[in-house]
Structure formats: C-alpha cells, structure tokens
N, C-alpha and C positions, 0 to 999 in steps of 0.2 A: 807621519805613520799613525793612522786615526788609532785611540783607545780600542775599540771592539777587535784590531788584530791580534790585541796583548792576549787578549781571551782565547781567540785563537789558536795562538802559538801554544798554552799553554796547556791547552784540552789537545793539542797534538802532541805535546810531549812529555807531558805527567797524567795523561787522561785518567787511568786509573785510580790516581793520589787523589786525600782528601782536600779537595779546599776549601772548604766550609762546615764549621757546626755550628746549629741552634742549641743554647741549654736555658729551657727556662722554668724555673726552681717553681714557678707559681701554679704552673700545669699539673695537676693529680691525675686527669682521666683526659682517655684520648677516645675519641667517637671516630669510627671510620668514614669516609667517605671517599672523595675525589682526592684524599691526600695518601692513597691505598700505595699510592706508586712511589711515595717516598720511606727511606727508612725512620721507624718512629720506634723511640724505644723510652720503656718507664722503669729504669733500675729498682732496684731494692729499695731507694729512699724515693723511691717515686718520682725521680726526676725527670722530667722528659728532656728529652735528648733525639737531633735527627743533625744528618750531615750528608755529603753530598760529594761529589768525585768533580775535577776539572773539567769533564767528560759530561758529565752532568748537567754541570753549571754552564756550561757553552749549550748543550742542547736544548737545555729549558729557555733560555735568551735567545735561542732560531728558533723555537715554535712562537712565542709570544710578538718578534718580528715577521713571522710567517702570516701569523694571524692576523694581525693589526694591517699587515697590506693588504691580506684578503678583503680585509674592512673600507681600503680604501686611503689609509695611513698613507702620507708621502714626507720629502726631505721635507721641513720647515715647521710641521705640525708641529703643536704642542702636546705630553700626555704629563699629566699630575699623577705624582705616588703618594699617599697618604697614607703611612703603613709605619705601625711600628716593629723594633727591630724581629725580623723572621728572617727564615732560610728563603723565602720566595723576594726579599728586598731588592739583593744584588743582581742575579739573574733578570728582572723587572727591570731593574737599571738600564741593562746592559743591551735587553732586547726591546728597549724603544730605540738606543742610539746604532741600535743593527738597521732600524728602517731610517737613518739619516732625522728622524725627529729628534726634538730637544724633549729631557726629560726634566721634569720642572717639580723636585722633594718639596712636600708644605709639611710645615712643623705642626706635630701630633698634638703640642699648644693649643694650637690655633681655636679661636671659635667659627661659630657658624658664618658667620658676619666676617669673620677673618680668612676664611678659606673662600667665600664666596670672592673676597676683594680681590685677591691673590688669583684666582682662578680667572677671573675679567683682564685682570692686569697683563699678566700672561699669555692671553688669548688662546685657553687651553682648549683641546677639542676631546681629549678623553682622563677620563678619573680612573684612577685604579687604588680602591681604597680596602680596608678593610674592619672587621668586626667592630670596633672600637669606636668606628667612625658614623655607624648608620644614621643613628637620631641625629646629627650634624646637616651629617647630607640631606636627610628625610627634609628637613627644615627646608633646607635652599634647593629642594631640588628644580622646582617650578621657578627658580629665579636665576638659574643657569643653563640658557636655551643652547649657548654655542657648546655646552659640553654634551655632545653627539651622542657618545658612548659611555658607559659605568660599569666596569669590572670589578667585579665583589672577588679577597681574596679572603675566606673564609669560609666554614658549614654554617646552614641556615642560610642562602642568598636573599636579601629580600626582595621584593617585586619591582623594584624600579631599577636593579643592577641586573646584570648576566654575570653569571658563575665562572672565574678565572678557569678555574681548571678545567672543567668540563667542557670550554672552549679551546684551550692550548692542548691538552693530551694529544691529541692527536693529529695537531697540525704538523707539520715536516718540521724535522729538526737540523735538516739542512742550512747552510745558513745563505740569507737573502740575497740575491745582487744587487748590491747598491754601493755605488761608489760614491766614497767618503773621505773628504779630503780634511789634512790638518785644521785648514783657515775655516771650516766648517760650522758651525753653531752645533753646540752641544748639550747646554744644559741651562738652565735658570736657575740660581739660588736667592732665595730670600733675604733682604737686609733691612735695617732704617735708621732714619737721621733721627733728630729731636721730634718732630714731628706722632712719630710714634706708627707713620704709616709705611710698609713696605716697600722698598725699591725694587724690583725685577733687576737682576744681575745678570748678566749673559755671557757666559763662558764657552770658546771654543774646544773643538777636538786637540788641536795644540797646546792650549792650556792644561787640558785633564792630562796629560800628556808628562810635560812637564813634571806636573806637581807628583807624579809616580816618581819620575827621577829624582827630584830634590830631594822626596822621604828618603828614598833608598842609597843616596847618598849623604845623608844624615846619619841614617841610624844603619846602614851596611847588612842591611835584611838577608840574608844566604836559604836554600832552600832546608833546612834545620829548624828555620824559625817557626815557632807557633804564637801568633800577635790573637790577645785579647780586647776585642772591642766591646767596650758596654755604654761609649755613648750612642745617642740616637744617631742613625744613617741619614738622616736628612741634611745633619750638619755636615757642612764642610771640614769640621774637623775630624770627624770620626772618619767622615771616609776618606780622608785624602792622608790619613795616617796609614790606614788597610795598604794603600795602593803600594807602598811598600812591598806586603806580601804578594800584593795583587804583580808587582812585577818578580818580583824573585818565584815566584812559583809555590811561593809557603803555604801554611796553615791558617788559619782564623777561626778564633770561636768568636761569636756572639753572643753575648751573657744576656740576661735580662734579669738583672738584681745588682746591686751595690752595696748589702749591708758587708762589715768584712768577712765575716765566716764564709759566705758564697765565693767571693772574691778570691778568698786563699784558697777556699777546695779547689776552686776551678783551677786557680793554677797549676794546684798539685795533682790535680785528676789529670787533668790534661795537658801535662806540661809542658806549660807557656813560657815562651821566653822572655816577652814585649809586651809591656801591660803599658797603660796611656790611660792617666787616670787624672781628673778635676780635685784643684785642693781639698771640697770637704770630703771625699771620697779618702784621700790620702792621710784626711788631719781624723777620721773615724779610724782607719787600720789601725794609725799609732796609737790613738786612743783605748782602744779595743785590748791592744797589748799590753797598754798599761795596766789597765783593769781588771787584765787578767780575764776576760770575757772571751780571748782564744789565744792558744799556744801555739808560738810557733812551730816546734815539736811535736805537732804533730799533723806535719804539711810538710808534703817532698818540694820544698823550694829552690833546689842546687841550681835547676836549669834556667832559673830567671833570670836572666843578663843584664835590661834596662827597662827602667822606671822611668817615664820623661809625663809633664805637666802642661797643660796649655789653658787657651780660653781665658785665662784670668792671670794676675801678679801671683807670684809666687813668693811666699815670706822666706827669707833664709834659714830663720830657724827651724821651718817645715821641713826641709831639706839635712839639715844638722840631726835634728831628733830622726829622719828617715834613716840618716848614715849609723846609725846609733846599731836601730836594730837590722841591717844589711848592706852592710860594711863592704858586699861586693859588687853592690849593683853598680853598674852607669847611668848616671841622671842628666838627665837632656831638658830644655824645655824650647817652645818654639814660640814665634810670634805670626799672626797674619790675620785676614780678614775674606770674610766671603769676598773681596772685592780684589783678593789678589790670590785666589782659590785653597784658602783656606792654610793652614798653616807652613812655615819655611820661610815665608821670604825674609823674616828675620831669626838667626839660628844658635842659641847660645854654642853647642859643642860640648860633648860626653868628656872631654879632653879639658874643660872651662870650671869646672866646679868652685872653683875658687872664685867665681864672678858672679855668681849665683845670686840675685836681686837683678843683675841685669836681663834684657830681654837677648842680647848678642852683636853679632855681625852680621854683614848681609847675607842669607841664605846663600846655597847653591845657585848660580846662573841667575843670581840676583842682584842690585844693585841699591843700595840706600843712599839720601840723604838729609841733614834736617836744616830746615830755610825758613827766614824771617816771613813775614806780612808779603811781603814785596817779591818772594818767590826766594832770594839770595839764600847760599849757605849763611849758614851763623858760622861764629869763631866756635874752634872743638870749646868744650864745656861750658857754651852759653846753650840756653834752652830757646827749641824753635820745634817747628811741625816737620812730624815723621814721613817722607817721600820716600816710594819704594819702587824700582822697574823691575820687567824682567816677564816670560813670557809667560805667567799665571796674569797678569794683572787681567780682567777684563774687557772685553771688546766695550761695552758700556751699558747703562740703565738702560734697562728694554725700554723704546718708544719713551725714552726723556731726555732729550738732547740737554737741555738746560741746566737739572742736576748732573747730567754725562762730564758737561762743561766744569761744573764746579771742583771735580775732581780727579780728573786725567788731564795734564796739561805736559805737554810736550813728551805723550809716551812717560812720566811721573804720574804714579798715584800718590795723591795727596789722603794720608790716612786721616786727617783730623785728633791722632793724639800727638799728645806734644814730647820732647823727648829731650835728653842730652848725652853728648857723646862724651867718655872719659881720654883719658891722657894713653891708654893702650886702645882705643878705639872701639870700646864695647857700650853700648846703647840701652840707656837708663829711660825707662817712660818716666813721666814727672806729671802730668793728669791728661785728661781728657777734654780735646774741644769739644765733644761730640757729649749730648746732653743725654747718655744715654749709665744706666746702672747695670753693671754684669754681678747677677749674684749666681754664685754655684756653677759658672761657666753660661749663663743663660740670659738674655738680653731683658731689660726690662724699661721701657718709654714714659720716662714721667709723666709726661704729658696724660696720657690714655689717663693713669691713677689722677689727676690735677683735674682733667673732665670728669671724672666719675664720682669725685669729693664735694666739685660746685654745686652737683647736685641737691645736697646736703644742705636742709633747711636755715641750719646756723653756723655755715660757713660764707665769711666774705670773700676770705682768699684763700688760696694753698700753694704750699711749692713744694714738691717730691725733689729729695736729693739723696743721694747714695751716702753712705756712711761706714766706716769700717768694720768687718766683721771677723772673728780669728775664723771660722770654720766657712764662710760661703763668701768672703773675698768681702763685700759688697753688702748692705741691707738697704733697703726701702725706705725713709725718714719722711713722713709729713709735718712740714709746719705749716700749721693751720692758725690762721684769724678771723676772730669769732666775728660774726656780726654784732654792733655795739647792742649793751643790756642783755645779750644773750648767753645762757649759760648753758655748758655741753662737756662732757667727761671724756676720757679716753675710753673708756667700756664703750661708752654708748656710738661712737668713732668706729672703735672697731669689730662692733658687732654692725654697723652700716657694710663696711667692708667686706663682709662675708658672701658679699651676694658678686664681688670678684672671683675669679679663678685664683686658688690660692696662694701661688707662686708671683702674682702681681698685687697681694694685699701689703700694705706698710707694716712694717715691725716694729716701726716706733713711731709714738704720735710726742710733738712738742706744740704748746699752742705759745705763739708769739707773732707778733705784726710783722707779715711780708714785706722786703722792702723791696723796691721796685724802684729803674733808676728814671729817669724826665721822659723817654720814652715811653715807658711805660712797661719793660721789659724787668722779670723779676730779675735781683741780682744774686743769682745763686753762688759766685765766688763769693761774693761776702757770706752767706750762709756756708757754705763748706770749710769756709776760713776760722768761723766762729765752731762749728759744729767736729770738721775734723784736722783742725790745727793748721791748714794751710792742706798742702798736695793731698788728696785722696788717696792716689797712687802709691805715695812714699810712705802712709801713714798703716796701707794695707802688706809695703813689703816692708815694714820696720821690724828689727827686732824687739821684744821687748824680757 
C-alpha cells in the first residue's frame, strides 16, 4: 500500500475531523489573498492560527497533483519543497506523491549555492518555495535551467514564479488516476558525510509506510492523541514522528516557536498529548521552570502523556530533572538516520526509562548488529560500528553507486556510529566515525567551516571538532594554527566568522598546532581526546 492511500483512507473515515493546525505567534497581521479559502484566526493575543480537516488535506493534495499532471509532470519527476513549517507543507508533499513524482524536501537553512547543488543533484523539475526564500532563489534562478516550473506559496508572488494558490484553487479535488506501488520511488532526502556535500537519499513508498508503522507501534497513537510538531518538516525526524498521528488519523499542531512559554501554552490550549523535543528545548523548559519564568500551575497539562527526544544524545540528568516536574510523563528516545527514513530503527521504549543513556534495542520490524572493521559481529560489550536492517533502509544514494556500496552491504546499513551493547541487549553510542557535529539537532560539517577559516590571511592550519555542550549537545570548536610570526586574537576570528550563517560559526577558538598524521590527515581523535577527554558521545551523556 503506498502512503498516499493512508491519506485517502483518513479523508473517507474522518473527513470532517481536524487533521492539522498551524500556530505562528510571530504573525500579528493577516492580509487577505488566495488564502481566503483557509480558516485564519487572530485571537485576542494576536496568535495566527489555521486548521484543516482530513477532507481538506486530501482535497488540497489532489488539486496540486492534478495541476502538476496538467503541466506534464509524470512518475519519476522530482519536485523540490523549500518551505518553512506551514499548513501547506504536508498537502504539497502528498500532492507530489499522488502524481507518482518524488518529493524532495530542502533544508530551509541552505544557502543559494547549497539549494542549487541539491536541485541539480536530485535532478529536480519543479521547485515549490515560500517567501523566506525569494532572495535566494532569485540569486540562482538563471543557473537552474532544468527547473522548468517555480511555484510560490505566499502573498506577493515574485515575477520569476507562479502563484501556487491561484493555480491550484480551481483544479479538480478528485484523486488523479496514477498507479503507485510499494516499490515505487517516493522521496529524496539530503544528508552528508565528512566532506560536507549533501548526498541524495532515495526512499520508496514502502519505506515511508514502514516509518508510519514503526512510529505508531512505538508510541501507540490513537484517534484521541494530538501531536505537537516543532522541528522543521523537511527533516525526517519531524515528519516521521508525525507519521504515527497520520496512520491513526489523529490531530497534529505545527508550531512556529520554541520558547518555553510558547510550547507550554500551546500544549495547554490545544490539549496536546505527545511532544517531541530536542535537548535544548527541554533544557530551556526546565530552566524556565526553575528560574520562575513560567509557572506550571498556569497551564492545563494533565493530558500530556508522552515526551520524547531525538536527533542527539540525551544526558540522563536531563530526564531525571524532567521527571521531577512531570512525573506522569512517559519518556522515550529514538535513534535513526535519514538513510533509515528517520527515527525508530533503534528504540529505547517507554518501559525502559531505567536505561536512559542508551539508544535502546532494535525498533519495530528492525534488526541491528555491531560489527568490527571486517563486518563481523563483535562480542557483547565490545565497541564496533552499528548496523541496521529493515524496510526503512534507503534504496540508495541517488546517482551515487560508489557511496551506496560503502554503506549498504547485504541489506545492512552501516551507520558510521560506534556503539556497544550491554548485558541486557541495550545499545549505547560511544562515538561517531562520521566527522559531523550535531548541535541542537542540526548537522554541521567541519570541512565547510575549515574551508572558510583557511581563507583568513593569518591562519596556517585549522581543524574543527565538536565539544560537549550542556544545552546544545555539541558546539563547534576551531583549533587554529597561526602562520609564523603572525598574531591574531579570538575576537578577530569571531568577527571574521560573522560572514558565515550564524549556526555554522564556531563557538570556541583554540590557538594550537593542528596535529596531522603521516598521510596529511588531521588527527581529530587526538584533539577530541584532549578537549573532550575521550568519547564525545559519552561526554554528552555523562551526568555531572
């Protein structure tokens, strides 16, 4: 069964029930345009709120699918989606899938060069984008000739795009007649290795449906649940956690805002039962409670049953603190990669809170093993590379057979994460083989920062590593070796880095000789040993 059949099923059974709600506290004014057919509300606090039913969700997906078909889009074509979280995001995603084309979500933090690179890598035919990206698309529009159509989702459509609302409003809401199978290609997501250049990860409809089944099995969503989605929908973690609500036909709220008061108020007002948080947001909520910035008695939180965290290692002390304030919450964590269609290939389980610090055991319908450099399983307790196998494993890296062969072997996905298994069968991450820094759930690729710092006239050599951070999990630290007889201060380096996007700027500067091995490779394990005291992941999850 392709994933689009689930949407049609929900529209038939629960058509008049609310499926999605968008809340954006940052919007204080609504101008009317093609959004008139949406329900828009600004309450007394001037909170922007829209919602749609399951029938409206399916209708909007069908309208887009029929429009794209009228324009010649067929199975196998690619449609890039570059949007901030909004009510249109998921109907657009499913509208693309209903044509048999592939949905290609793009990271909203991409620069214009990264957007161009990903559009070309995935061979995209169509780009659907929002107002936040007008300048970036304008800068590259002459350089992406293969993108034949640009649809704009917003008000004041730029001259180089067409208006999504106007073009789809009058299209048929009847599902297009397209035969889609479980094995058909469905979506391309982007990841990256140590080089910092994204790889295009190809998934099938079977993989997407598997993710729905995994999430619902792990967290038991029912029609009475209401899921709060805060992370960006381009990310597999956010969307695939929502898939449990999708499969159960229950509500979800898309929230633009991560401050503690906003999260707690939304949980209270919208009667949220399940919240997926990143470590920094959970830390912020606890700090706000302890500092008196928010008072729990001001909110109705009795219905909130599950808090789970993903995307980075979780310090056990954080969960201990959480349970002090929310003793009735079930807690869970999932491990996954974009190559494994997001979270859940390894799963702690709400009944295993005594094992916080572990990532868990094999998830529903998943297998795992820990292997040595030769691919042989290691002894229990020994460290090796974590491998997973299941229906959610990617089909391949698109148009990259060499990279695919490096990580897919006999159906096993080699994750690049080093792990060990304890006597009870629970897996603990030890460190990462991949040279990637995960800060607040977002990936930073050291080579990109290193390449930029190498352009500074005073820098001879540089290495960027991750250091454990209480709030963000990791921060980027730049070890800088200056040229002989040259002086430079930390403030000057920080000022130089202001040209980088804020999230890519190193948070710490260390002036020291950069160690390299005889083949010229930076000896980052030595640097991590010196500044992290050994394993980064163990440092992140260690209780103080």
